Gaussian input, Z-matrix of N, CA and C with variables (Angstrom, degrees):
# hf/3-21g

backbone

0 1
 N
 C     1     B1
 C     2     B2     1     A1
 N     3     B3     2     A2     1     D1
 C     4     B4     3     A3     2     D2
 C     5     B5     4     A4     3     D3
 N     6     B6     5     A5     4     D4
 C     7     B7     6     A6     5     D5
 C     8     B8     7     A7     6     D6
 N     9     B9     8     A8     7     D7
 C    10    B10     9     A9     8     D8
 C    11    B11    10    A10     9     D9
 N    12    B12    11    A11    10    D10
 C    13    B13    12    A12    11    D11
 C    14    B14    13    A13    12    D12
 N    15    B15    14    A14    13    D13
 C    16    B16    15    A15    14    D14
 C    17    B17    16    A16    15    D15
 N    18    B18    17    A17    16    D16
 C    19    B19    18    A18    17    D17
 C    20    B20    19    A19    18    D18
 N    21    B21    20    A20    19    D19
 C    22    B22    21    A21    20    D20
 C    23    B23    22    A22    21    D21
 N    24    B24    23    A23    22    D22
 C    25    B25    24    A24    23    D23
 C    26    B26    25    A25    24    D24
 N    27    B27    26    A26    25    D25
 C    28    B28    27    A27    26    D26
 C    29    B29    28    A28    27    D27
 N    30    B30    29    A29    28    D28
 C    31    B31    30    A30    29    D29
 C    32    B32    31    A31    30    D30
 N    33    B33    32    A32    31    D31
 C    34    B34    33    A33    32    D32
 C    35    B35    34    A34    33    D33
 N    36    B36    35    A35    34    D34
 C    37    B37    36    A36    35    D35
 C    38    B38    37    A37    36    D36
 N    39    B39    38    A38    37    D37
 C    40    B40    39    A39    38    D38
 C    41    B41    40    A40    39    D39
 N    42    B42    41    A41    40    D40
 C    43    B43    42    A42    41    D41
 C    44    B44    43    A43    42    D42
 N    45    B45    44    A44    43    D43
 C    46    B46    45    A45    44    D44
 C    47    B47    46    A46    45    D45
 N    48    B48    47    A47    46    D46
 C    49    B49    48    A48    47    D47
 C    50    B50    49    A49    48    D48
 N    51    B51    50    A50    49    D49
 C    52    B52    51    A51    50    D50
 C    53    B53    52    A52    51    D51
 N    54    B54    53    A53    52    D52
 C    55    B55    54    A54    53    D53
 C    56    B56    55    A55    54    D54
 N    57    B57    56    A56    55    D55
 C    58    B58    57    A57    56    D56
 C    59    B59    58    A58    57    D57
 N    60    B60    59    A59    58    D58
 C    61    B61    60    A60    59    D59
 C    62    B62    61    A61    60    D60
 N    63    B63    62    A62    61    D61
 C    64    B64    63    A63    62    D62
 C    65    B65    64    A64    63    D63
 N    66    B66    65    A65    64    D64
 C    67    B67    66    A66    65    D65
 C    68    B68    67    A67    66    D66
 N    69    B69    68    A68    67    D67
 C    70    B70    69    A69    68    D68
 C    71    B71    70    A70    69    D69
 N    72    B72    71    A71    70    D70
 C    73    B73    72    A72    71    D71
 C    74    B74    73    A73    72    D72
 N    75    B75    74    A74    73    D73
 C    76    B76    75    A75    74    D74
 C    77    B77    76    A76    75    D75
 N    78    B78    77    A77    76    D76
 C    79    B79    78    A78    77    D77
 C    80    B80    79    A79    78    D78
 N    81    B81    80    A80    79    D79
 C    82    B82    81    A81    80    D80
 C    83    B83    82    A82    81    D81
 N    84    B84    83    A83    82    D82
 C    85    B85    84    A84    83    D83
 C    86    B86    85    A85    84    D84
 N    87    B87    86    A86    85    D85
 C    88    B88    87    A87    86    D86
 C    89    B89    88    A88    87    D87
 N    90    B90    89    A89    88    D88
 C    91    B91    90    A90    89    D89
 C    92    B92    91    A91    90    D90
 N    93    B93    92    A92    91    D91
 C    94    B94    93    A93    92    D92
 C    95    B95    94    A94    93    D93
 N    96    B96    95    A95    94    D94
 C    97    B97    96    A96    95    D95
 C    98    B98    97    A97    96    D96
 N    99    B99    98    A98    97    D97
 C   100   B100    99    A99    98    D98
 C   101   B101   100   A100    99    D99
 N   102   B102   101   A101   100   D100
 C   103   B103   102   A102   101   D101
 C   104   B104   103   A103   102   D102
 N   105   B105   104   A104   103   D103
 C   106   B106   105   A105   104   D104
 C   107   B107   106   A106   105   D105
 N   108   B108   107   A107   106   D106
 C   109   B109   108   A108   107   D107
 C   110   B110   109   A109   108   D108
 N   111   B111   110   A110   109   D109
 C   112   B112   111   A111   110   D110
 C   113   B113   112   A112   111   D111
 N   114   B114   113   A113   112   D112
 C   115   B115   114   A114   113   D113
 C   116   B116   115   A115   114   D114
 N   117   B117   116   A116   115   D115
 C   118   B118   117   A117   116   D116
 C   119   B119   118   A118   117   D117
 N   120   B120   119   A119   118   D118
 C   121   B121   120   A120   119   D119
 C   122   B122   121   A121   120   D120
 N   123   B123   122   A122   121   D121
 C   124   B124   123   A123   122   D122
 C   125   B125   124   A124   123   D123
 N   126   B126   125   A125   124   D124
 C   127   B127   126   A126   125   D125
 C   128   B128   127   A127   126   D126
 N   129   B129   128   A128   127   D127
 C   130   B130   129   A129   128   D128
 C   131   B131   130   A130   129   D129
 N   132   B132   131   A131   130   D130
 C   133   B133   132   A132   131   D131
 C   134   B134   133   A133   132   D132
 N   135   B135   134   A134   133   D133
 C   136   B136   135   A135   134   D134
 C   137   B137   136   A136   135   D135
 N   138   B138   137   A137   136   D136
 C   139   B139   138   A138   137   D137
 C   140   B140   139   A139   138   D138
 N   141   B141   140   A140   139   D139
 C   142   B142   141   A141   140   D140
 C   143   B143   142   A142   141   D141
 N   144   B144   143   A143   142   D142
 C   145   B145   144   A144   143   D143
 C   146   B146   145   A145   144   D144
 N   147   B147   146   A146   145   D145
 C   148   B148   147   A147   146   D146
 C   149   B149   148   A148   147   D147
 N   150   B150   149   A149   148   D148
 C   151   B151   150   A150   149   D149
 C   152   B152   151   A151   150   D150
 N   153   B153   152   A152   151   D151
 C   154   B154   153   A153   152   D152
 C   155   B155   154   A154   153   D153

   B1=1.4456
   B2=1.5272
   B3=1.3108
   B4=1.4601
   B5=1.5193
   B6=1.3306
   B7=1.4645
   B8=1.5258
   B9=1.3195
   B10=1.4564
   B11=1.5257
   B12=1.3182
   B13=1.4627
   B14=1.5290
   B15=1.3403
   B16=1.4632
   B17=1.5237
   B18=1.3200
   B19=1.4591
   B20=1.5331
   B21=1.3269
   B22=1.4630
   B23=1.5263
   B24=1.3426
   B25=1.4683
   B26=1.5259
   B27=1.3287
   B28=1.4619
   B29=1.5231
   B30=1.3126
   B31=1.4604
   B32=1.5217
   B33=1.3325
   B34=1.4648
   B35=1.5264
   B36=1.3339
   B37=1.4640
   B38=1.5278
   B39=1.3161
   B40=1.4527
   B41=1.5246
   B42=1.3116
   B43=1.4623
   B44=1.5193
   B45=1.3201
   B46=1.4613
   B47=1.5228
   B48=1.3174
   B49=1.4575
   B50=1.5307
   B51=1.3291
   B52=1.4665
   B53=1.5221
   B54=1.3238
   B55=1.4586
   B56=1.5262
   B57=1.3428
   B58=1.4725
   B59=1.5232
   B60=1.3354
   B61=1.4568
   B62=1.5220
   B63=1.2949
   B64=1.4571
   B65=1.5187
   B66=1.3204
   B67=1.4637
   B68=1.5195
   B69=1.3228
   B70=1.4645
   B71=1.5220
   B72=1.3265
   B73=1.4597
   B74=1.5124
   B75=1.3336
   B76=1.4626
   B77=1.5177
   B78=1.3290
   B79=1.4646
   B80=1.5246
   B81=1.3306
   B82=1.4656
   B83=1.5246
   B84=1.3341
   B85=1.4686
   B86=1.5235
   B87=1.3321
   B88=1.4564
   B89=1.5214
   B90=1.3166
   B91=1.4634
   B92=1.5232
   B93=1.3204
   B94=1.4641
   B95=1.5252
   B96=1.3256
   B97=1.4595
   B98=1.5255
   B99=1.3201
   B100=1.4563
   B101=1.5276
   B102=1.3229
   B103=1.4566
   B104=1.5269
   B105=1.3165
   B106=1.4608
   B107=1.5135
   B108=1.3376
   B109=1.4670
   B110=1.5250
   B111=1.3186
   B112=1.4592
   B113=1.5254
   B114=1.3186
   B115=1.4594
   B116=1.5197
   B117=1.3277
   B118=1.4620
   B119=1.5190
   B120=1.3242
   B121=1.4647
   B122=1.5243
   B123=1.3303
   B124=1.4684
   B125=1.5258
   B126=1.3309
   B127=1.4668
   B128=1.5245
   B129=1.3170
   B130=1.4587
   B131=1.5274
   B132=1.3229
   B133=1.4554
   B134=1.5252
   B135=1.3122
   B136=1.4677
   B137=1.5237
   B138=1.3439
   B139=1.4633
   B140=1.5336
   B141=1.3199
   B142=1.4688
   B143=1.5241
   B144=1.3331
   B145=1.4606
   B146=1.5289
   B147=1.3316
   B148=1.4513
   B149=1.5216
   B150=1.3162
   B151=1.4612
   B152=1.5094
   B153=1.3010
   B154=1.4689
   B155=1.4984
   A1=110.15
   A2=115.96
   A3=119.79
   A4=112.28
   A5=116.13
   A6=119.84
   A7=110.87
   A8=117.43
   A9=120.17
   A10=111.30
   A11=117.19
   A12=120.60
   A13=110.14
   A14=116.73
   A15=119.59
   A16=110.45
   A17=117.80
   A18=121.04
   A19=110.71
   A20=117.27
   A21=120.09
   A22=111.04
   A23=117.23
   A24=119.59
   A25=110.72
   A26=116.98
   A27=120.49
   A28=111.02
   A29=117.49
   A30=121.43
   A31=110.47
   A32=117.85
   A33=121.24
   A34=109.79
   A35=117.00
   A36=120.34
   A37=110.94
   A38=116.84
   A39=121.24
   A40=110.94
   A41=117.15
   A42=121.75
   A43=111.02
   A44=117.23
   A45=121.16
   A46=110.99
   A47=116.72
   A48=120.35
   A49=111.36
   A50=117.27
   A51=120.68
   A52=112.03
   A53=117.50
   A54=120.05
   A55=112.15
   A56=116.95
   A57=122.38
   A58=110.35
   A59=115.11
   A60=121.64
   A61=112.94
   A62=119.65
   A63=120.74
   A64=110.71
   A65=116.55
   A66=119.85
   A67=111.96
   A68=116.86
   A69=119.32
   A70=111.08
   A71=117.25
   A72=120.50
   A73=112.26
   A74=116.47
   A75=120.39
   A76=110.39
   A77=116.86
   A78=120.93
   A79=110.91
   A80=116.65
   A81=120.46
   A82=110.60
   A83=117.15
   A84=119.90
   A85=111.28
   A86=116.31
   A87=118.88
   A88=111.41
   A89=117.77
   A90=121.20
   A91=111.04
   A92=116.63
   A93=120.83
   A94=111.90
   A95=117.23
   A96=119.41
   A97=112.53
   A98=117.20
   A99=120.04
   A100=112.58
   A101=116.98
   A102=120.27
   A103=111.56
   A104=117.29
   A105=120.93
   A106=112.11
   A107=116.65
   A108=120.21
   A109=110.44
   A110=116.58
   A111=120.69
   A112=110.46
   A113=116.87
   A114=120.97
   A115=111.90
   A116=117.14
   A117=120.86
   A118=110.87
   A119=117.11
   A120=121.30
   A121=110.18
   A122=117.12
   A123=120.74
   A124=110.80
   A125=116.55
   A126=120.01
   A127=110.63
   A128=117.09
   A129=120.44
   A130=110.92
   A131=116.75
   A132=120.78
   A133=111.28
   A134=117.47
   A135=121.17
   A136=110.55
   A137=116.73
   A138=119.50
   A139=110.56
   A140=117.63
   A141=120.96
   A142=110.63
   A143=116.75
   A144=121.54
   A145=111.86
   A146=116.76
   A147=120.59
   A148=113.18
   A149=117.22
   A150=121.43
   A151=113.58
   A152=118.15
   A153=121.11
   A154=110.31
   D1=-38.61
   D2=-179.99
   D3=-63.34
   D4=-33.70
   D5=178.85
   D6=-66.74
   D7=-38.19
   D8=178.29
   D9=-66.99
   D10=-39.87
   D11=178.16
   D12=-65.31
   D13=-42.22
   D14=177.53
   D15=-63.14
   D16=-38.87
   D17=178.73
   D18=-65.61
   D19=-40.02
   D20=177.82
   D21=-64.99
   D22=-37.30
   D23=176.13
   D24=-65.63
   D25=-37.26
   D26=175.02
   D27=-62.27
   D28=-40.49
   D29=178.67
   D30=-63.98
   D31=-41.88
   D32=177.77
   D33=-62.53
   D34=-42.96
   D35=178.25
   D36=-62.88
   D37=-42.75
   D38=178.77
   D39=-63.26
   D40=-41.16
   D41=177.55
   D42=-62.07
   D43=-42.48
   D44=179.19
   D45=-65.51
   D46=-39.92
   D47=-178.92
   D48=-69.15
   D49=-43.01
   D50=-178.31
   D51=-69.10
   D52=-30.92
   D53=-179.05
   D54=-87.63
   D55=-2.40
   D56=-178.83
   D57=52.96
   D58=53.56
   D59=-172.52
   D60=-74.06
   D61=-21.43
   D62=-176.07
   D63=83.92
   D64=-179.31
   D65=-176.69
   D66=-69.41
   D67=-46.35
   D68=-178.36
   D69=-68.44
   D70=-41.72
   D71=178.53
   D72=-62.97
   D73=-39.06
   D74=176.96
   D75=-64.72
   D76=-41.16
   D77=177.49
   D78=-60.71
   D79=-44.61
   D80=-179.63
   D81=-65.04
   D82=-42.14
   D83=178.36
   D84=-60.07
   D85=-47.46
   D86=179.37
   D87=-64.46
   D88=-40.45
   D89=-179.23
   D90=-62.70
   D91=-50.92
   D92=-174.26
   D93=-73.78
   D94=-47.50
   D95=-174.50
   D96=-77.13
   D97=-23.03
   D98=179.19
   D99=-89.84
   D100=-10.63
   D101=-179.01
   D102=-64.70
   D103=-35.74
   D104=177.65
   D105=-66.30
   D106=-39.08
   D107=177.23
   D108=-64.89
   D109=-38.92
   D110=178.28
   D111=-63.27
   D112=-40.92
   D113=177.62
   D114=-63.53
   D115=-39.28
   D116=178.42
   D117=-63.93
   D118=-45.08
   D119=179.53
   D120=-65.43
   D121=-41.02
   D122=179.07
   D123=-63.20
   D124=-39.63
   D125=179.07
   D126=-62.36
   D127=-43.25
   D128=179.89
   D129=-64.83
   D130=-40.76
   D131=179.25
   D132=-65.21
   D133=-41.99
   D134=179.76
   D135=-65.56
   D136=-41.46
   D137=177.45
   D138=-62.56
   D139=-40.50
   D140=178.40
   D141=-66.52
   D142=-42.52
   D143=-177.76
   D144=-64.94
   D145=-39.36
   D146=-179.85
   D147=-84.04
   D148=-7.32
   D149=177.66
   D150=74.99
   D151=29.78
   D152=-178.02
   D153=-90.17

């Protein structure tokens, strides 16, 4: 699972570089597009913590 998340982060970085987004645009891309991955990881951690 970690490899897929790392690959998705690479894709976001590649997208930012190809679109010449700049520093702020790259930050926004990583913030917005990576927020869903963070939610997925948090959900798995919460399920493990609660024993579900």
